[in-house]
C-alpha positions as a Markdown table, in Angstrom:
| # | Residue | x | y | z |
|---|---|---|---|---|
| 1 | Unk | 0.0 | 0.0 | 0.0 |
| 2 | Unk | 1.3 | 3.4 | -1.0 |
| 3 | Unk | 0.2 | 6.4 | 1.1 |
| 4 | Unk | -0.4 | 9.8 | -0.6 |
| 5 | Unk | -0.5 | 12.9 | 1.6 |
| 6 | Unk | -1.9 | 16.2 | 0.5 |
| 7 | Unk | 1.0 | 18.1 | 2.2 |
| 8 | Unk | -0.2 | 21.6 | 1.3 |
| 9 | Unk | -3.8 | 21.1 | 2.6 |
| 10 | Unk | -2.7 | 19.2 | 5.7 |
| 11 | Unk | -0.1 | 21.9 | 6.6 |
| 12 | Unk | -2.7 | 24.6 | 6.3 |
| 13 | Unk | -5.2 | 22.8 | 8.4 |
| 14 | Unk | -2.8 | 22.0 | 11.2 |
| 15 | Unk | -1.3 | 25.5 | 11.1 |
| 16 | Unk | -4.8 | 27.0 | 11.5 |
| 17 | Unk | -5.6 | 24.6 | 14.3 |
| 18 | Unk | -2.4 | 25.7 | 16.2 |
| 19 | Unk | -3.3 | 29.4 | 15.8 |
| 20 | Unk | -6.8 | 28.7 | 17.1 |
| 21 | Unk | -5.9 | 26.4 | 20.0 |
| 22 | Unk | -2.2 | 26.8 | 20.8 |
| 23 | Unk | -1.7 | 23.0 | 20.8 |
| 24 | Unk | 0.4 | 21.5 | 18.0 |
| 25 | Unk | -1.0 | 18.6 | 16.0 |
| 26 | Unk | 1.0 | 16.5 | 13.6 |
| 27 | Unk | 0.7 | 13.4 | 11.3 |
| 28 | Unk | 3.0 | 10.4 | 11.3 |
| 29 | Unk | 3.1 | 7.8 | 8.5 |
| 30 | Unk | 2.2 | 4.1 | 9.2 |
| 31 | Unk | 5.7 | 3.4 | 10.4 |
| 32 | Unk | 5.7 | 6.3 | 12.8 |
| 33 | Unk | 7.8 | 8.6 | 10.7 |
| 34 | Unk | 7.2 | 12.4 | 10.8 |
| 35 | Unk | 6.0 | 13.6 | 7.4 |
| 36 | Unk | 7.3 | 17.1 | 8.2 |
| 37 | Unk | 4.1 | 19.1 | 8.5 |
| 38 | Unk | 5.0 | 21.0 | 11.7 |
| 39 | Unk | 8.3 | 22.7 | 12.7 |
| 40 | Unk | 7.3 | 24.9 | 15.6 |
| 41 | Unk | 8.7 | 22.8 | 18.4 |
| 42 | Unk | 8.6 | 24.3 | 22.0 |
| 43 | Unk | 12.0 | 25.3 | 23.5 |
| 44 | Unk | 12.2 | 22.1 | 25.6 |
| 45 | Unk | 11.8 | 19.8 | 22.6 |
| 46 | Unk | 13.9 | 22.0 | 20.4 |
| 47 | Unk | 16.9 | 21.7 | 22.8 |
| 48 | Unk | 16.5 | 17.9 | 23.0 |
| 49 | Unk | 16.2 | 17.5 | 19.2 |
| 50 | Unk | 19.3 | 19.6 | 18.6 |
| 51 | Unk | 21.4 | 16.8 | 19.9 |
| 52 | Unk | 21.9 | 13.6 | 17.8 |
| 53 | Unk | 21.1 | 11.4 | 20.9 |
| 54 | Unk | 18.0 | 13.5 | 21.6 |
| 55 | Unk | 16.8 | 13.4 | 18.0 |
| 56 | Unk | 17.3 | 9.6 | 18.0 |
| 57 | Unk | 15.3 | 9.2 | 21.1 |
| 58 | Unk | 12.5 | 11.4 | 19.7 |
| 59 | Unk | 12.4 | 9.4 | 16.5 |
| 60 | Unk | 12.3 | 6.1 | 18.4 |
| 61 | Unk | 9.6 | 7.5 | 20.6 |
| 62 | Unk | 7.4 | 8.2 | 17.6 |
| 63 | Unk | 7.8 | 4.6 | 16.4 |
| 64 | Unk | 7.0 | 3.4 | 19.9 |
| 65 | Unk | 3.9 | 5.4 | 20.3 |
| 66 | Unk | 2.2 | 3.9 | 17.2 |
| 67 | Unk | 3.3 | 0.3 | 18.0 |
| 68 | Unk | 2.0 | 0.6 | 21.6 |
| 69 | Unk | -1.4 | 2.0 | 20.5 |
| 70 | Unk | -4.0 | -0.3 | 22.0 |
| 71 | Unk | -7.0 | 2.0 | 22.7 |
| 72 | Unk | -10.5 | 0.8 | 21.7 |
| 73 | Unk | -10.8 | 4.0 | 19.6 |
| 74 | Unk | -10.0 | 7.6 | 19.6 |
| 75 | Unk | -6.9 | 9.1 | 21.2 |
| 76 | Unk | -4.5 | 7.3 | 23.5 |
| 77 | Unk | -2.6 | 9.5 | 26.0 |
| 78 | Unk | 1.0 | 8.9 | 27.2 |
| 79 | Unk | 4.2 | 10.6 | 28.2 |
| 80 | Unk | 7.0 | 10.8 | 25.7 |
| 81 | Unk | 10.6 | 9.8 | 26.4 |
| 82 | Unk | 11.2 | 13.3 | 27.8 |
| 83 | Unk | 8.3 | 13.2 | 30.2 |
| 84 | Unk | 5.9 | 15.5 | 28.2 |
| 85 | Unk | 2.2 | 14.6 | 27.6 |
| 86 | Unk | 1.1 | 13.7 | 24.0 |
| 87 | Unk | -1.7 | 11.7 | 22.4 |
| 88 | Unk | -2.0 | 9.6 | 19.3 |
| 89 | Unk | -4.9 | 8.2 | 17.2 |
| 90 | Unk | -4.8 | 6.1 | 14.0 |
| 91 | Unk | -6.5 | 7.2 | 10.8 |
| 92 | Unk | -7.9 | 4.1 | 9.1 |
| 93 | Unk | -8.5 | 2.9 | 5.6 |
| 94 | Unk | -11.0 | 0.1 | 6.4 |
| 95 | Unk | -9.0 | -1.8 | 9.0 |
| 96 | Unk | -5.5 | -0.6 | 8.1 |
| 97 | Unk | -4.0 | 2.6 | 9.6 |
| 98 | Unk | -3.2 | 5.1 | 6.8 |
| 99 | Unk | -1.4 | 7.4 | 9.2 |
| 100 | Unk | -1.5 | 8.6 | 12.8 |
| 101 | Unk | -2.8 | 11.9 | 14.1 |
| 102 | Unk | -0.8 | 13.1 | 17.2 |
| 103 | Unk | -1.0 | 16.2 | 19.4 |
| 104 | Unk | 1.2 | 17.6 | 22.1 |
| 105 | Unk | 3.3 | 18.8 | 23.8 |
| 106 | Unk | 1.6 | 19.8 | 27.0 |
| 107 | Unk | 1.3 | 19.0 | 30.7 |
| 108 | Unk | -1.7 | 17.6 | 32.5 |
| 109 | Unk | -3.3 | 19.2 | 35.6 |
| 110 | Unk | -1.3 | 17.3 | 38.2 |
| 111 | Unk | 1.3 | 19.4 | 40.2 |
| 112 | Unk | 3.9 | 20.6 | 37.8 |
| 113 | Unk | 6.8 | 19.9 | 40.2 |
| 114 | Unk | 5.7 | 16.3 | 40.2 |
| 115 | Unk | 5.6 | 16.2 | 36.5 |
| 116 | Unk | 9.1 | 17.8 | 36.3 |
| 117 | Unk | 10.5 | 15.1 | 38.6 |
| 118 | Unk | 9.1 | 12.4 | 36.3 |
| 119 | Unk | 10.7 | 14.1 | 33.3 |
| 120 | Unk | 13.9 | 14.7 | 35.1 |
| 121 | Unk | 14.3 | 11.0 | 35.9 |
| 122 | Unk | 14.0 | 10.3 | 32.2 |
| 123 | Unk | 16.6 | 12.9 | 31.1 |
| 124 | Unk | 19.6 | 11.7 | 33.0 |
| 125 | Unk | 21.5 | 11.3 | 29.7 |
| 126 | Unk | 21.2 | 15.0 | 28.8 |
| 127 | Unk | 24.6 | 16.8 | 28.7 |
| 128 | Unk | 25.2 | 19.0 | 31.8 |
| 129 | Unk | 22.3 | 17.4 | 33.5 |
| 130 | Unk | 18.5 | 17.7 | 33.1 |
| 131 | Unk | 18.2 | 20.7 | 35.4 |
| 132 | Unk | 19.4 | 22.9 | 32.5 |
| 133 | Unk | 16.1 | 22.1 | 30.8 |
| 134 | Unk | 13.9 | 22.9 | 33.9 |
| 135 | Unk | 13.0 | 26.5 | 32.8 |
| 136 | Unk | 12.0 | 25.3 | 29.4 |
| 137 | Unk | 9.9 | 22.5 | 30.8 |
| 138 | Unk | 8.0 | 24.9 | 33.1 |
| 139 | Unk | 7.0 | 26.9 | 30.0 |
| 140 | Unk | 4.6 | 24.1 | 28.9 |
| 141 | Unk | 1.0 | 24.9 | 29.4 |
| 142 | Unk | -1.1 | 22.7 | 31.7 |
| 143 | Unk | -4.5 | 21.5 | 30.5 |
| 144 | Unk | -7.4 | 20.2 | 32.5 |
| 145 | Unk | -9.0 | 16.8 | 31.8 |
| 146 | Unk | -12.1 | 18.6 | 30.5 |
| 147 | Unk | -9.9 | 20.8 | 28.1 |
| 148 | Unk | -8.1 | 17.7 | 26.8 |
| 149 | Unk | -11.3 | 15.8 | 26.3 |
| 150 | Unk | -12.8 | 18.7 | 24.3 |
| 151 | Unk | -9.7 | 19.1 | 22.2 |
| 152 | Unk | -9.4 | 15.4 | 21.4 |
| 153 | Unk | -13.1 | 15.3 | 20.3 |
| 154 | Unk | -12.4 | 18.3 | 18.1 |
| 155 | Unk | -9.5 | 16.5 | 16.5 |
| 156 | Unk | -11.5 | 13.3 | 16.0 |
| 157 | Unk | -14.0 | 15.3 | 14.0 |
| 158 | Unk | -11.1 | 16.8 | 12.1 |
| 159 | Unk | -9.8 | 13.3 | 11.3 |
| 160 | Unk | -13.1 | 12.5 | 9.7 |
| 161 | Unk | -12.9 | 15.7 | 7.7 |
| 162 | Unk | -9.3 | 14.8 | 6.5 |
| 163 | Unk | -10.5 | 11.4 | 5.3 |
| 164 | Unk | -13.7 | 12.8 | 3.7 |
| 165 | Unk | -11.6 | 15.4 | 1.7 |
| 166 | Unk | -9.2 | 12.7 | 0.6 |
| 167 | Unk | -6.1 | 14.4 | 2.1 |
| 168 | Unk | -4.6 | 11.0 | 2.9 |
| 169 | Unk | -5.2 | 8.3 | 0.3 |
| 170 | Unk | -4.0 | 4.7 | -0.1 |
| 171 | Unk | -3.0 | 3.4 | -3.5 |
| 172 | Unk | -1.5 | 0.1 | -4.5 |
| 173 | Unk | 2.2 | 0.0 | -4.7 |
| 174 | Unk | 4.1 | -1.1 | -7.8 |
| 175 | Unk | 6.7 | -3.9 | -7.4 |
| 176 | Unk | 9.4 | -1.2 | -7.7 |
| 177 | Unk | 7.9 | 0.8 | -4.9 |
| 178 | Unk | 7.6 | -2.3 | -2.8 |
| 179 | Unk | 11.2 | -3.1 | -3.2 |
| 180 | Unk | 12.3 | 0.4 | -2.5 |
| 181 | Unk | 10.2 | 0.6 | 0.7 |
| 182 | Unk | 11.3 | -2.8 | 1.9 |
| 183 | Unk | 15.0 | -1.9 | 1.6 |
| 184 | Unk | 14.3 | 1.4 | 3.4 |
| 185 | Unk | 12.7 | -0.5 | 6.3 |
| 186 | Unk | 15.0 | -3.6 | 6.4 |
| 187 | Unk | 18.4 | -2.6 | 5.1 |
| 188 | Unk | 19.9 | -3.1 | 8.6 |
| 189 | Unk | 18.9 | -6.8 | 8.6 |
| 190 | Unk | 20.5 | -9.8 | 7.0 |
| 191 | Unk | 19.2 | -9.7 | 3.4 |
| 192 | Unk | 19.5 | -12.0 | 0.4 |
| 193 | Unk | 17.9 | -12.4 | -2.9 |
| 194 | Unk | 16.0 | -15.4 | -1.6 |
| 195 | Unk | 14.8 | -13.7 | 1.6 |
| 196 | Unk | 13.6 | -10.6 | -0.2 |
| 197 | Unk | 11.9 | -12.6 | -2.9 |
| 198 | Unk | 10.0 | -14.6 | -0.3 |
| 199 | Unk | 9.0 | -11.5 | 1.7 |
| 200 | Unk | 7.8 | -9.5 | -1.3 |
| 201 | Unk | 6.4 | -12.5 | -3.3 |
| 202 | Unk | 8.4 | -11.4 | -6.3 |
| 203 | Unk | 10.3 | -13.9 | -8.4 |
| 204 | Unk | 14.1 | -13.7 | -8.2 |
| 205 | Unk | 14.6 | -13.0 | -11.9 |
| 206 | Unk | 12.1 | -10.1 | -11.7 |
| 207 | Unk | 13.7 | -8.9 | -8.5 |
| 208 | Unk | 17.1 | -8.6 | -10.1 |
| 209 | Unk | 15.5 | -6.7 | -13.0 |
| 210 | Unk | 13.8 | -4.3 | -10.5 |
| 211 | Unk | 17.1 | -3.8 | -8.6 |
| 212 | Unk | 18.8 | -2.8 | -11.9 |
| 213 | Unk | 15.9 | -0.4 | -12.7 |
| 214 | Unk | 16.1 | 1.2 | -9.2 |
| 215 | Unk | 19.9 | 1.5 | -9.1 |
| 216 | Unk | 20.6 | 2.5 | -12.7 |
| 217 | Unk | 21.9 | -0.9 | -13.8 |
| 218 | Unk | 23.5 | -2.2 | -10.6 |
| 219 | Unk | 22.9 | -5.5 | -8.8 |
| 220 | Unk | 20.6 | -6.0 | -5.8 |
| 221 | Unk | 23.7 | -6.4 | -3.5 |
| 222 | Unk | 25.0 | -3.1 | -4.7 |
| 223 | Unk | 21.6 | -1.5 | -4.1 |
| 224 | Unk | 21.5 | -2.8 | -0.5 |
| 225 | Unk | 25.1 | -1.6 | 0.1 |
| 226 | Unk | 24.2 | 1.9 | -1.2 |
| 227 | Unk | 21.2 | 2.0 | 1.2 |
| 228 | Unk | 23.4 | 0.9 | 4.1 |
| 229 | Unk | 26.2 | 3.4 | 3.3 |
| 230 | Unk | 23.6 | 6.2 | 3.0 |
| 231 | Unk | 22.4 | 5.4 | 6.5 |
| 232 | Unk | 26.0 | 5.1 | 7.8 |
| 233 | Unk | 26.9 | 8.5 | 6.4 |
| 234 | Unk | 24.1 | 10.1 | 8.4 |
| 235 | Unk | 25.1 | 8.2 | 11.6 |
| 236 | Unk | 28.7 | 9.3 | 11.2 |
| 237 | Unk | 27.8 | 12.9 | 11.0 |
| 238 | Unk | 25.0 | 13.2 | 13.6 |
| 239 | Unk | 26.4 | 10.8 | 16.3 |
| 240 | Unk | 29.6 | 10.0 | 18.1 |
| 241 | Unk | 29.2 | 6.3 | 17.8 |
| 242 | Unk | 32.4 | 4.4 | 17.1 |
| 243 | Unk | 32.7 | 3.4 | 13.5 |
| 244 | Unk | 32.4 | -0.3 | 14.4 |
| 245 | Unk | 29.0 | 0.5 | 16.1 |
| 246 | Unk | 27.9 | 2.4 | 13.0 |
| 247 | Unk | 28.7 | -0.6 | 10.9 |
| 248 | Unk | 26.6 | -2.8 | 13.2 |
| 249 | Unk | 23.7 | -0.3 | 13.1 |
| 250 | Unk | 23.4 | -0.5 | 9.3 |
| 251 | Unk | 23.6 | -4.3 | 9.2 |
| 252 | Unk | 27.3 | -4.9 | 8.5 |
| 253 | Unk | 29.0 | -6.9 | 11.3 |
| 254 | Unk | 32.5 | -7.1 | 9.7 |
| 255 | Unk | 34.3 | -3.8 | 10.4 |
| 256 | Unk | 36.9 | -4.3 | 7.6 |
| 257 | Unk | 34.3 | -5.2 | 5.1 |
| 258 | Unk | 32.2 | -2.1 | 6.1 |
| 259 | Unk | 35.2 | 0.2 | 5.6 |
| 260 | Unk | 36.0 | -1.4 | 2.2 |
| 261 | Unk | 32.4 | -1.0 | 1.0 |
| 262 | Unk | 32.2 | 2.5 | 2.4 |
| 263 | Unk | 35.3 | 3.6 | 0.6 |
| 264 | Unk | 34.1 | 2.0 | -2.7 |
| 265 | Unk | 30.8 | 4.0 | -2.5 |
| 266 | Unk | 32.1 | 7.3 | -1.2 |
| 267 | Unk | 35.8 | 7.4 | -2.1 |
| 268 | Unk | 36.7 | 7.9 | 1.6 |
| 269 | Unk | 37.2 | 5.8 | 4.6 |
| 270 | Unk | 34.5 | 6.2 | 7.3 |
| 271 | Unk | 37.0 | 8.0 | 9.6 |
| 272 | Unk | 38.1 | 10.4 | 6.8 |
| 273 | Unk | 34.4 | 11.0 | 5.8 |
| 274 | Unk | 33.5 | 12.0 | 9.4 |
| 275 | Unk | 36.5 | 14.2 | 9.8 |
| 276 | Unk | 36.1 | 16.0 | 6.4 |
| 277 | Unk | 32.4 | 16.7 | 6.5 |
| 278 | Unk | 32.1 | 17.5 | 10.2 |
| 279 | Unk | 35.0 | 20.0 | 9.7 |
| 280 | Unk | 33.4 | 21.5 | 6.6 |
| 281 | Unk | 30.0 | 21.7 | 8.5 |
C-alpha cells in the first residue's frame, strides 16, 4: 500500500488549528515517521532534538507510540521519552492505519513539580544534566482533563474531515515501490535475494531486474550496500558512535568489510568522511 499525503492542505489545516488552540498537532506515516508538516517545536523539545542522541530518542519514541497503540478507539494519551504529555490516534482505511494523528506537547493538571520530577528522571542522559532544561519544561501549558477531552473530540472530527476530503489516500504500490520501501525499512537486517523474494512474493529474476531499474543498472547487492552506506553517512555525521558501532547499526558486522564498501561507494574511509564533513560543516 502506498500512502499519498496532500501536504499543502494538511499543513494549512494544522497551522490554523495551532493558531486557534495553541496546541500543536502532527501526522505520522504508518511506520511512525514524521512527514514534516510542523516545525514549531517548543524550546524544551527543540533543545533535545538539537542533539543527535536526543533526536534519535524522539524518532524512536514516535515509532514506539504507534506500536503501543491499544485503545479501543480515539486518542491514547501517554508521556513521551522526555516526560511530556502527548496523544495519538490512527486514521484508518477500512481496518488498516493510513497514518497517525498526534497532538502535544503539554502537561496535565497534576502538580507541575511532580511532572518535572518524572521528566527529570528520564533525562539523566542529557549533557550538563536535566536541570538545564527545567525552565523550558515549566513553560509548557497545563491543561485540565475537560480541556483535553474537548480538544481530542475536536481532533477526532477533524480526522473524519481529513479522510472525507481525501487528504490522505492509499494506492496500490508497484513492485518497484515495494522493493524500495522494503529496503528502506529492512536494510539493517541480514538480506539476500532469496529472503527478499520470499517477503515480497516477487520472483528472483524479476527482483534482479527491478534492482537494476532502481539503481541504474547495478545489482541487488549493490543497491543494499548503497542504502546501508547512506544510513552510515548520516550516523557518522550526527552521532559520536564508534565506527564499528555504525557498521553494526546499518547491518554490517564485519568492520573491515564495512570500511571497504564505504570507501568503494564514497571514495573515503568512514573516519576520513566523518573528519572531512564535520570539519566543513
